[in-house]
TIZADO-658369 format. One record per residue (C-alpha): residue number from 0; residue in three letters; chain; z, y, x. Coordinates in steps of 0.001 Angstrom, whole numbers. Example, Ala and Ser with C-alpha at 12.3 -4.5 7.8 and 13.67 -1.06 7.14 Angstrom:
<recs>
0 Ala A 7800 -4500 12300
1 Ser A 7140 -1060 13670
</recs>
This chain:
<recs>
0 Met A -108368 46655 -43471
1 Leu A -107458 44793 -40353
2 Ser A -105451 46241 -37495
3 Arg A -106886 46310 -34079
4 Thr A -104483 43597 -32948
5 Ser A -105593 41296 -35814
6 Arg A -109226 41908 -34965
7 His A -108528 41076 -31371
8 Ala A -106449 37941 -32380
9 Leu A -109293 36668 -34552
10 Asn A -111872 37259 -31756
11 Ile A -109608 35377 -29280
12 Leu A -109249 32468 -31644
13 Gly A -112980 32434 -32217
14 Tyr A -113551 32076 -28531
15 Leu A -110953 29435 -28224
16 Val A -112205 27476 -31220
17 Arg A -115694 27414 -29542
18 His A -114135 25705 -26473
19 Pro A -111880 23141 -28239
20 Asp A -111028 20820 -25332
21 Glu A -110800 23329 -22475
22 Arg A -108054 25448 -21237
23 Arg A -109313 29067 -20673
24 Arg A -107592 31504 -18331
25 Gly A -106624 34844 -19600
26 Glu A -109115 36890 -17484
27 Glu A -111896 34640 -18821
28 Ile A -110893 35209 -22404
29 Ala A -110506 39022 -21798
30 Arg A -113973 39134 -20232
31 Ala A -115597 37101 -23023
32 Thr A -113868 38885 -25898
33 Gly A -113604 42474 -24475
34 Val A -109874 42478 -25197
35 Pro A -107899 44298 -22466
36 Ala A -105971 41877 -20279
37 Asn A -102591 43289 -20940
38 Tyr A -103191 43451 -24728
39 Leu A -104591 39904 -24538
40 Ser A -101401 38589 -22930
41 Lys A -99224 40068 -25732
42 Ile A -101472 38610 -28472
43 Leu A -101583 35178 -26736
44 Asn A -97876 35160 -26482
45 His A -97456 35855 -30199
46 Leu A -99893 33050 -30924
47 Arg A -98111 30650 -28611
48 Lys A -94681 31425 -30202
49 Glu A -96279 30638 -33604
50 Gly A -97648 27317 -32456
51 Ile A -101379 28497 -32692
52 Val A -102161 28202 -28993
53 Glu A -100678 26420 -26200
54 Ser A -100505 27427 -22505
55 Glu A -100067 25797 -19320
56 Lys A -99346 27635 -15934
57 Gly A -100776 26880 -12594
58 Trp A -103992 25435 -11281
59 Gly A -106084 24224 -14025
60 Gly A -103840 26026 -16543
61 Gly A -104721 28427 -19252
62 Phe A -104712 28620 -22983
63 Arg A -106177 26445 -25710
64 Leu A -106195 26357 -29510
65 Arg A -103735 23699 -30813
66 Pro A -105662 21100 -32773
67 Gln A -103673 21513 -35903
68 Ala A -104191 25211 -35905
69 Arg A -107940 24884 -36520
70 Arg A -107100 24254 -40176
71 Arg A -104835 27218 -40798
72 Pro A -106195 30030 -42966
73 Ile A -106750 33280 -41310
74 Arg A -104447 34809 -43759
75 Glu A -101561 33211 -41780
76 Ile A -102960 34726 -38556
77 Leu A -103118 38260 -39947
78 Ala A -99652 37955 -41327
79 Ile A -98352 37132 -37762
80 Phe A -99750 40651 -36535
81 Asp A -99666 42813 -39614
82 Gly A -96888 41388 -41525
83 Pro A -96879 39180 -44673
84 Glu A -97463 42322 -46735
85 Ser A -100709 42882 -45290
86 Thr A -102290 39838 -46862
87 Lys A -100830 40220 -50303
88 Arg A -103072 41330 -53156
89 Gln A -103070 45075 -53564
90 Asp A -102888 45479 -57348
91 Cys A -103989 49152 -57395
92 Leu A -105860 51264 -54866
93 Phe A -104061 54319 -56208
94 Gly A -100676 52508 -55990
95 Leu A -100023 53120 -59660
96 Pro A -97215 50923 -60914
97 Arg A -99214 50126 -64143
98 Cys A -102814 49472 -63615
99 Asp A -104564 46800 -65496
100 Gly A -107541 46263 -67926
101 Arg A -105875 48395 -70674
102 Asn A -104508 50970 -68554
103 Pro A -106995 51169 -65523
104 Cys A -107093 53688 -62771
105 Pro A -110418 55199 -61967
106 Leu A -111444 52335 -59513
107 His A -109789 49348 -61255
108 His A -112965 47594 -62448
109 Tyr A -114549 47812 -58980
110 Trp A -111411 46887 -57037
111 Glu A -110344 43961 -59283
112 Arg A -113559 42083 -58151
113 Ile A -113328 43066 -54572
114 Arg A -109641 42474 -54333
115 Asp A -109934 38845 -55716
116 Val A -112926 38027 -53366
117 His A -111047 39431 -50460
118 Ala A -107852 37454 -51104
119 Arg A -109856 34204 -51547
120 Met A -111757 34831 -48308
121 Leu A -108522 35330 -46400
122 Ser A -107026 31980 -47840
123 Glu A -110156 29965 -47621
124 Thr A -111545 30983 -44195
125 Leu A -109910 28757 -41592
126 Val A -109522 29390 -37896
127 Glu A -112142 26758 -37224
128 Asp A -114505 29033 -39190
129 Leu A -114278 31549 -36570
130 Ala A -116485 29385 -34337
131 Arg A -119500 29992 -36638
132 Arg A -119694 33621 -35382
133 Ser A -122681 33905 -33031
134 Gly A -122297 34682 -29420
</recs>
């Protein structure tokens, strides 16, 4: 359901949110998250452009999560990497134009519950909640 880039971005943010007042160098983040260094720099650059992280070059530099980004829903982070369509509710797993309670596809009743829980999770889970992951 999530692209590899989005999964990496969430892992990076989880790491940064657990170190809120410290700048972390790219090599350290790559080592801690397992994200390849060149991939990590592209992800961090996107996050910087979107105002999620800030960076500072030179001695004592590195990346840190911007304080206001802690309260952003992960839906917004996923949309950065996978596009806004990726976090929209998928109405029918079969892609049928008309799928509802009166004209359901074979999986409608199962998907309806899962779809709604998934959409709520993306909207209600904040970047700061990524710190709760163990490790």
